[in-house]
Each structure stands twice: as structure tokens, then as C-alpha cells.
N, C-alpha and C positions, 0 to 999 in steps of 0.2 A: 684360899683366901682371895676375896675380891678387892682389888686395889681401888681406892677412892682418891680424890684430890689431895686430902690431907696426908695420906700415906705416901703418895708420890712425892710431895714436897719435902717430906722428912728424908727420903732416900736419895734425892737428887745430889746432895753433897757427897754422899758415899759413892755414888755412881761416877761422879766427876773424878774423884780420887782414883778410882779403878781404871778409868779410861785414859788418863794422862800418860802413863807409861806405854800404853798400847799405841798411841798416836805420836809418840815422841820422835819417831823416825820418818814421819810422813813427808817432811820437807819444810817448805815455807811456813812461817808462823800463821798465816791466814788459813792454810790447809789444816793445820793442827787445831786451830780454834773452831773451824767449821765442822771438822770430824767429831770433836768433843760435843758439839751441839746436835749433830746428825744422829749419832748412836742413841742418845736418850729419846730422840724423836721417834726412832723405830720402836722403842719399847713403850711409848705412850699409848693410851687407849685410842682407838679409832680404826676404821677399816682401811682407809687409804694411807699407804706408806710412801707415796710420792712426795717430793720435796715441798711442793706448793701447799697441799693440805696439812702437812706437818707444820709448816711455817705459820699457817693460820691458827693452829691450835696453840 
């Protein structure tokens, strides 16, 4: 199955629910929030997985 934008948007909520317990022990709240954003960024379409290209997407 090829993911498209609509499919990705439907699954983001489920992914966030999955990630929350994984980042619960990361430490400060800022780190937990950023980790919860970083992991979906790694899964998004795109070749570059560095933080700057992910932030632009």
C-alpha cells in the first residue's frame, strides 16, 4: 500500500497514542513533546531524515 497525505492524516492520531508511553520517561516535558513530533517525522515520506528537512515538511 502506498501512503498518501489523506492516509497519513488519519493515522497520525493513532501514532501519537502509540508514542506517548514510549517517550514518557525521556525526562523534561519539552523533550517528550519533541520526541513525539520527531518519530512521526521519521516515518513521513521524504528522502532526508535530518531535523531541518523534516521540519519543513
